[in-house]
N, C-alpha and C positions, 0 to 999 in steps of 0.2 A: 316636623317641628311641633313642639307643644303649643296648644291654644293660648297659653298665658305668656308666650315668648314676647309678643308684641301686639299692640292694638291695631297697627296698620303698617304698611310697607310703602316706601317712596322710591321710585325708580328715577335715577338721575342719569341722563345721557348727554352727549355733546350738544344736543338741541336745547338744553336747559341753561347753557352759559356760553359766553363769547370766548373766542380763542385767546384773547388777551387775558381773560380771567384765569384760564388754565395755565398760561405761561407764568403769570405773576404767582400763582399758587405753587407751582413747581419750584420757582426761585425761593419763595418764602420757606418752603420745606427745607431746602438746602441750607439757607442762611440760619435757620433756627437750630441747626446741628452744632453751631459754634456760638459761644458766648464771649462777649467782650464788654464787661460792665463799665470799664473806663470810657470806651468809645460811646456806649449807649448813654452814659451820663452827659457827655459833651454834646451829643445830638439833642438830648432832652432839654439841656440848658439853652442851646441855640433856638430850639423850637419855641421856647417860652419867650424869647426876645424878638421873634419875627413880628415886624409891624405890617409889612406888605408881603404879598406872595413873592417867592424867590424860586429859581430853578434849583433842582437837586444839585446840579453842577456848582452853583454859587454856594449852596449850603456845604458841600464837600470842601470847597476852598476856604470858607469861613472856619470850618472845623479844624483845619490844619493838621489832620491826622492821616492824610493819604487814603489809601485803599481801605483802611479800617472803617471809614465813615459809611461807605456804600451799603454794606449789609445791615448796619445799624439804622440807617435812614429807611431802608426797605422795611425792616421790622417795626420801626416807629410809625410808619404809615398804617400798618395793620393793627397796631396797638392804640391808634387814635391820637398819638402824640403829635403827628403831622397829618395834615389833611390835603389830599390832592384837590386842585381846583376843578379838574374834570376827570372822568373815568378814562382808563386806557392803560396801555403798557407802561409800567414804571420804568422810566429811563432818565438820562441825565438832563433832558430838556423839559421834563415835567415840572409844572409849577405847583408848589406846595405852600401851605400856610400853617401856622401853629394850630394844633387841635386841642382836644380836651386833655388836661393834665391829670 
């Protein structure tokens, strides 16, 4: 490798992150393969209206778009549109609030 290829190298192993972070990252990668701009807009609109934390399950019900809501909520969390109340596996019982728009 040429000397000017990089200034430094960082090795990341499973000791550098929790298992829930790896699971969430794998799911995010899968969900990013599909786009649903209409569902994303609905989720963003709901996120802007959230006054108190709600579960993802409640948010899906409010969206009224069925299974289309789940991947867009997941992506919205990573985009900062929604913010989890605490770290962990993203699931239906996770509490979220509106994030940065």
